[in-house]
C-alpha positions in Angstrom: 29.1 80.5 190.2 25.6 79.2 190.6 22.9 78.6 188.0 21.3 81.6 186.3 17.6 81.0 186.2 15.4 81.5 183.1 13.2 83.8 185.2 16.0 86.3 185.8 17.0 86.2 182.2 13.3 86.8 181.3 13.1 89.7 183.8 16.3 91.2 182.4 14.8 91.0 178.9 11.8 92.9 180.2 14.0 95.6 181.7 15.8 95.9 178.4 12.5 96.0 176.6 13.5 93.0 174.4 10.7 90.6 173.5 12.7 87.8 171.9 15.3 85.4 173.2 18.1 85.9 170.7 20.2 87.9 173.2 19.7 85.5 176.1 23.3 84.3 175.9 24.6 87.9 176.2 22.2 88.7 179.0 23.2 85.5 180.9 26.8 86.5 180.6 26.1 90.0 182.0 24.1 88.5 184.9 27.0 86.2 185.7 29.4 89.1 185.5 27.3 91.2 187.8 27.1 88.3 190.3 30.9 87.8 190.1 31.5 91.5 190.6 29.3 91.6 193.7 31.1 88.5 195.1 34.5 90.1 194.4 33.3 93.1 196.3 32.7 90.9 199.4 29.0 90.3 199.1 28.2 86.8 200.4 27.8 84.3 197.5 24.7 82.9 199.1 23.2 86.4 199.0 24.3 87.0 195.4 22.7 83.7 194.3 19.4 84.6 195.8 17.8 86.0 192.6 14.6 86.9 194.5 16.4 89.3 196.9 15.2 92.8 195.8 18.5 94.5 196.4 20.5 91.9 194.6 18.0 91.9 191.7 18.1 95.7 191.4 21.9 95.7 191.3 22.0 93.0 188.7 19.4 94.8 186.5 21.3 98.1 186.7 24.5 96.2 185.7 22.7 94.6 182.7 21.2 97.9 181.6 24.6 99.6 181.8 26.6 97.0 179.9 24.1 95.7 177.3 24.7 96.8 173.8 27.1 99.4 172.4 25.1 102.6 172.1 23.2 103.1 175.3 22.9 106.8 176.0 22.1 106.0 179.6 25.0 103.5 180.2 26.9 105.9 182.5 23.8 106.6 184.6 23.1 102.9 185.1 26.8 102.1 185.8 26.8 104.8 188.5 23.6 103.4 189.9 25.0 99.9 190.0 28.2 101.1 191.7 26.2 102.9 194.4 24.1 99.8 195.0 27.2 97.6 195.1 28.8 99.9 197.7 25.6 99.9 199.8 25.6 96.1 199.7 29.3 96.0 200.6 28.6 98.1 203.7 25.6 96.1 204.9 26.4 93.4 207.6 23.5 91.4 206.1 25.3 91.0 202.8 29.0 91.2 203.7 31.0 88.2 204.6 33.3 88.2 207.6 36.7 86.8 207.0 
């Protein structure tokens, strides 16, 4: 797994509406888990590691919003959104590896 940039951690904090860095470790773990899940689904690792790709970023941010914390009322909605985005990436020849 590649390096998780400080920029994507900062962006995830903004999405979560968190202003301090005390949760950066948990956020980084969730970003890593989202990337690993996309790769397990067949999305090319080089594509997943491109943190500026808007489709990859959106999927990662939905994953983070779904899985962060314990009492998110919207977790199911974000998890479903992530799953739909993951499926779309898995069906795109631009993102899918050929084995």
